[in-house]
C-alpha positions as semicolon CSV with decimal commas, in nm:
position;residue;x (nm);y (nm);z (nm)
1;M;0,002;-0,002;0,000
2;Q;0,135;0,336;-0,105
3;T;0,166;0,594;0,187
4;E;0,172;0,970;0,151
5;Q;0,521;1,096;0,238
6;L;0,747;1,395;0,225
7;A;1,092;1,394;0,064
8;Y;1,350;1,652;0,006
9;V;1,631;1,719;-0,241
10;I;1,917;1,979;-0,199
11;V;2,055;2,109;-0,519
12;T;2,428;2,154;-0,450
13;P;2,623;2,483;-0,488
14;Y;2,822;2,347;-0,794
15;S;2,503;2,242;-0,968
16;M;2,362;2,595;-0,891
17;R;2,673;2,765;-1,036
18;K;2,673;2,544;-1,351
19;S;2,299;2,632;-1,416
20;R;2,195;2,266;-1,377
21;T;1,908;2,363;-1,162
22;G;1,645;2,351;-1,447
23;G;1,735;2,006;-1,565
24;I;1,743;1,866;-1,219
25;V;1,408;2,012;-1,116
26;G;1,251;1,898;-1,441
27;R;1,359;1,540;-1,383
28;L;1,249;1,542;-1,015
29;I;0,898;1,648;-1,114
30;S;0,844;1,453;-1,429
31;R;1,002;1,129;-1,326
32;T;0,868;1,103;-0,969
33;G;0,519;1,220;-1,027
34;L;0,535;1,391;-0,690
35;D;0,399;1,733;-0,594
36;L;0,653;2,012;-0,539
37;V;0,513;2,167;-0,223
38;G;0,799;2,372;-0,084
39;G;1,126;2,538;-0,182
40;R;1,374;2,779;-0,025
41;M;1,714;2,915;-0,113
42;F;1,989;2,870;0,165
43;A;2,337;2,996;0,229
44;P;2,398;2,740;0,511
45;G;2,602;2,866;0,806
46;A;2,865;2,648;0,989
47;E;2,630;2,532;1,255
48;L;2,364;2,413;1,020
49;A;2,622;2,232;0,807
50;K;2,783;2,067;1,103
51;R;2,446;1,944;1,255
52;Y;2,338;1,815;0,914
53;V;2,654;1,618;0,842
54;D;2,645;1,462;1,190
55;T;2,343;1,261;1,069
56;I;2,465;1,154;0,722
57;V;2,676;0,843;0,786
58;T;2,449;0,574;0,888
59;E;2,516;0,270;0,657
60;T;2,686;-0,044;0,787
61;D;2,775;-0,178;0,440
62;P;3,132;-0,057;0,380
63;R;3,081;0,053;0,014
64;H;2,767;0,260;0,088
65;R;2,926;0,393;0,411
66;A;3,220;0,516;0,208
67;T;2,995;0,701;-0,027
68;Q;2,812;0,865;0,271
69;E;3,151;0,968;0,416
70;L;3,231;1,132;0,095
71;I;2,898;1,321;0,094
72;R;2,966;1,420;0,463
73;D;3,302;1,565;0,366
74;Y;3,162;1,722;0,057
75;V;2,887;1,915;0,258
76;L;3,145;2,039;0,513
77;K;3,376;2,172;0,245
78;N;3,133;2,310;-0,012
79;F;2,810;2,425;0,166
80;T;2,989;2,692;0,371
81;G;3,265;2,958;0,346
82;E;3,329;3,116;-0,006
83;K;3,401;2,950;-0,337
84;N;3,516;3,167;-0,627
85;H;3,415;3,479;-0,421
86;Q;3,063;3,346;-0,382
87;R;2,873;3,235;-0,084
88;P;2,754;2,876;-0,150
89;R;2,387;2,880;-0,251
90;V;2,169;2,561;-0,220
91;L;1,817;2,503;-0,329
92;F;1,613;2,299;-0,076
93;L;1,306;2,140;-0,236
94;I;1,023;1,954;-0,070
95;F;0,813;1,696;-0,246
96;R;0,491;1,514;-0,135
97;G;0,314;1,207;-0,265
98;P;0,280;0,824;-0,237
99;D;0,609;0,660;-0,140
100;A;0,788;0,988;-0,189
101;V;1,118;0,876;-0,032
102;E;1,150;0,576;-0,253
103;R;1,062;0,766;-0,569
104;I;1,322;1,031;-0,498
105;H;1,569;0,762;-0,435
106;E;1,504;0,600;-0,770
107;V;1,539;0,919;-0,961
108;V;1,840;1,064;-0,767
109;G;2,016;0,733;-0,772
110;H;2,349;0,627;-0,619
111;I;2,672;0,783;-0,731
112;V;2,921;0,516;-0,850
113;H;3,189;0,535;-1,116
114;E;3,093;0,213;-1,288
115;R;2,775;0,345;-1,451
116;T;2,761;0,660;-1,661
117;S;2,436;0,593;-1,863
118;G;2,256;0,911;-1,756
119;E;1,963;0,707;-1,609
120;T;1,949;0,909;-1,282
121;I;2,025;1,254;-1,176
122;R;2,361;1,154;-1,036
123;D;2,447;0,958;-1,345
124;T;2,404;1,275;-1,564
125;Y;2,509;1,559;-1,321
126;G;2,724;1,389;-1,065
127;D;3,086;1,288;-1,084
128;Y;3,284;1,006;-0,911
129;L;3,632;0,982;-1,044
130;T;3,901;0,750;-0,916
131;D;4,265;0,689;-1,005
132;D;4,429;0,353;-1,092
133;S;4,437;0,263;-0,717
134;D;4,065;0,333;-0,680
135;N;4,127;0,642;-0,475
136;V;3,860;0,907;-0,516
137;V;4,013;1,207;-0,689
138;Y;3,704;1,400;-0,770
139;F;3,349;1,379;-0,613
140;E;3,040;1,578;-0,702
141;P;2,689;1,436;-0,600
142;A;2,483;1,703;-0,782
143;V;2,211;1,669;-0,518
144;V;2,195;1,557;-0,158
145;T;1,898;1,383;0,000
146;A;1,792;1,122;0,255
147;F;1,668;0,775;0,163
148;E;1,484;0,684;0,487
149;P;1,151;0,839;0,603
150;S;1,282;0,885;0,953
151;A;1,598;1,059;0,816
152;V;1,380;1,284;0,606
153;E;1,158;1,391;0,891
154;R;1,465;1,465;1,109
155;D;1,639;1,666;0,838
156;L;1,318;1,868;0,751
157;R;1,293;1,976;1,118
158;L;1,662;2,072;1,123
159;W;1,650;2,283;0,803
160;A;1,331;2,447;0,914
161;E;1,501;2,543;1,237
162;F;1,758;2,744;1,032
163;S;1,505;2,869;0,767
164;D;1,504;3,226;0,883
165;S;1,866;3,263;0,979
166;D;2,034;3,087;0,680
167;G;1,757;3,094;0,421
168;G;1,537;3,336;0,227
169;I;1,646;3,592;-0,039
170;L;2,025;3,580;-0,058
171;D;2,109;3,933;-0,153
172;G;2,476;3,911;-0,067
173;A;2,544;3,570;-0,196
174;V;2,665;3,665;-0,552
175;P;2,940;3,924;-0,576
176;H;2,935;4,212;-0,832
177;P;3,193;4,470;-0,935
178;P;3,183;4,794;-0,732
179;D;2,934;5,050;-0,847
180;T;2,732;4,796;-1,044
181;L;2,363;4,883;-1,057
182;I;2,205;4,564;-0,939
183;E;1,844;4,480;-1,024
184;K;1,618;4,208;-0,898
185;T;1,336;4,039;-1,092
186;L;1,045;3,820;-0,974
187;V;0,950;3,529;-1,220
188;L;0,623;3,346;-1,181
189;I;0,610;2,997;-1,324
190;K;0,238;2,972;-1,393
191;P;0,020;2,700;-1,232
192;D;-0,064;2,528;-1,577
193;N;0,298;2,411;-1,581
194;F;0,228;2,204;-1,273
195;R;-0,099;2,047;-1,374
196;F;0,067;1,704;-1,441
197;P;0,421;1,569;-1,400
198;N;0,627;1,709;-1,681
199;L;0,949;1,887;-1,773
200;R;0,806;2,236;-1,832
201;P;0,880;2,392;-1,480
202;G;1,246;2,289;-1,516
203;G;1,246;2,401;-1,874
204;V;1,148;2,756;-1,772
205;I;1,425;2,764;-1,514
206;E;1,665;2,626;-1,787
207;V;1,584;2,915;-2,019
208;F;1,699;3,168;-1,765
209;S;2,044;2,994;-1,728
210;R;2,114;3,172;-2,066
211;S;2,050;3,511;-1,909
212;G;2,349;3,531;-1,674
213;L;2,109;3,600;-1,381
214;S;2,153;3,418;-1,045
215;I;1,869;3,260;-0,849
216;I;1,867;3,419;-0,503
217;G;1,514;3,332;-0,389
218;F;1,273;3,043;-0,440
219;K;0,923;2,984;-0,310
220;V;0,634;2,754;-0,391
221;H;0,326;2,969;-0,353
222;Q;-0,051;2,878;-0,403
223;M;-0,203;3,214;-0,489
224;S;-0,539;3,297;-0,322
225;V;-0,815;3,469;-0,513
226;A;-0,764;3,790;-0,304
227;Q;-0,389;3,775;-0,374
228;A;-0,445;3,729;-0,746
229;E;-0,693;4,031;-0,755
230;E;-0,438;4,244;-0,581
231;F;-0,134;4,134;-0,785
232;Y;-0,315;4,175;-1,117
233;G;-0,516;4,474;-1,014
234;P;-0,314;4,720;-1,241
235;V;-0,398;4,501;-1,541
236;L;-0,772;4,557;-1,515
237;P;-0,787;4,920;-1,656
238;V;-0,552;4,815;-1,934
239;L;-0,782;4,531;-2,043
240;E;-1,089;4,748;-2,017
241;E;-0,925;5,016;-2,236
242;K;-0,827;4,774;-2,495
243;L;-1,131;4,532;-2,484
244;G;-1,409;4,744;-2,346
245;A;-1,542;4,753;-1,990
246;K;-1,732;4,429;-2,004
247;S;-1,496;4,211;-2,203
248;G;-1,198;4,357;-2,018
249;R;-1,339;4,270;-1,676
250;E;-1,444;3,922;-1,792
251;N;-1,098;3,846;-1,911
252;W;-0,934;3,999;-1,595
253;E;-1,157;3,773;-1,388
254;C;-1,035;3,479;-1,601
255;I;-0,681;3,565;-1,521
256;V;-0,742;3,588;-1,149
257;E;-0,932;3,251;-1,164
258;F;-0,652;3,088;-1,362
259;M;-0,364;3,205;-1,136
260;A;-0,576;3,089;-0,819
261;F;-0,705;2,759;-0,954
262;A;-0,508;2,685;-1,271
263;T;-0,842;2,698;-1,462
264;C;-1,071;2,951;-1,622
265;S;-1,443;2,911;-1,675
266;G;-1,484;3,246;-1,861
267;R;-1,447;3,297;-2,232
268;P;-1,104;3,378;-2,376
269;I;-0,991;3,711;-2,510
270;Q;-1,161;3,767;-2,846
271;Q;-0,845;3,894;-3,030
272;K;-0,616;3,746;-3,277
273;R;-0,306;3,606;-3,100
274;R;0,027;3,531;-3,256
275;R;0,283;3,294;-3,126
276;A;0,524;3,487;-2,899
277;P;0,881;3,453;-2,987
278;F;1,179;3,453;-2,753
279;E;1,250;3,806;-2,657
280;R;1,607;3,920;-2,576
281;S;1,706;4,258;-2,443
282;S;2,016;4,425;-2,566
283;D;2,203;4,350;-2,245
284;K;2,107;3,978;-2,244
285;R;1,926;4,020;-1,923
286;S;1,583;3,889;-2,033
287;W;1,489;3,560;-2,197
288;L;1,114;3,516;-2,209
289;T;0,879;3,251;-2,340
290;P;0,493;3,246;-2,369
291;R;0,480;3,041;-2,051
292;M;0,658;3,294;-1,836
293;H;0,541;3,600;-1,641
294;R;0,834;3,829;-1,572
295;I;0,744;4,102;-1,328
296;P;1,016;4,345;-1,215
297;L;0,985;4,395;-0,844
298;R;1,177;4,564;-0,561
299;M;1,192;4,260;-0,346
300;R;1,234;4,287;0,025
301;N;1,474;4,056;0,215
302;A;1,186;3,948;0,447
303;K;1,170;3,638;0,652
304;W;0,940;3,445;0,421
305;R;0,875;3,079;0,396
306;S;0,637;2,877;0,172
307;S;0,312;2,859;0,385
308;E;0,248;2,507;0,258
309;S;0,591;2,382;0,352
310;K;0,562;2,555;0,695
311;K;0,242;2,380;0,763
312;I;0,369;2,050;0,651
313;I;0,692;2,077;0,857
314;S;0,514;2,183;1,162
315;N;0,281;1,887;1,148
316;L;0,557;1,622;1,121
C-alpha cells in the first residue's frame, strides 16, 4: 500500500553555479510524479552544516558507508565559506506524494563510477572519479537527499530550524563589481505548468540559465483569489481600455481565476493572437517564453517561507 510521504532534495552549490538547476528540477517533477510543495534558497552557516553532516553517515555496508562519508566531507567543504568569491547557495526542495522517499531515491540514484548511462540525476550531473588505485580524486553528488523516511523527517525539522537565519532571499551571496547597478526580478512559473508531471517547470528555469542571472530566492506559492486580484489589479484598466469595460473585466476575472485555480471558466480574449517568440534585451538580461510571467519587483529581504511547507513541516 502506498503511503503519503514527504521527501527533500538539496541542489548543491556546484549544480547551482553550473546552471543545472532547471534540468534537475525537471527530472524530479517529471520522473517522480510527486507534487513540489515547498522550496527555499539557503546559504548554510557553519552550525547548520555541522549538525546536518552529523546525521549523514548511517550505513553499515562498507561501500555505501564510504559514499556517505564522501557526501559528509563534501557538505562540510562546499556548503559553507566562499567559493570563487561566492557564498555557496543551495536550493532546498520539498516533495509530497505516495512513497515519495523511494521515488526520490530511484530518480536521484546512487553515485558510483561504474555506471555513466545518464539514467539517474547523479548519473547525468554527478561525478565520481578515481585513479588507478581506486582512490577518489573528484567527487560531485549533484544533489543531496535522504533515503529513509525517519531521516527525511529529522532533516526537515533541522533545516526548518535554520530557515530564517540561513535561508530566504540571498542578497549578498553573489558578488558584483563595485558601483554595479544591481536589479532584482520576480519570475512566476504559472500554475498550468504544474497540472501534471512534466519537464516544463524545469524548462522555464533552464531558459534563464542563458541570461547570466543568479537565483537568489525560491518559493512555492499557492495564490489565493484575493492575492491574485491584488497582484493583477493594475492589469484591469488596461484590459478595459483595450477590450471594453465588459470584456476587459471578464478576461481579467479569467486571469485571476486561472492564477488561483489553474483553470478558467470564462471565455477567452476575443482577439487574434500570434505565437510569442523569444525576446532578448540588448543587455542579455531577459529571455522570455509565452509560458513565463516576468514582473520586475523591488523585493524585500523579509523572512518568508512557503506557507504550505511551513504547515507540512510543523505537522511532522
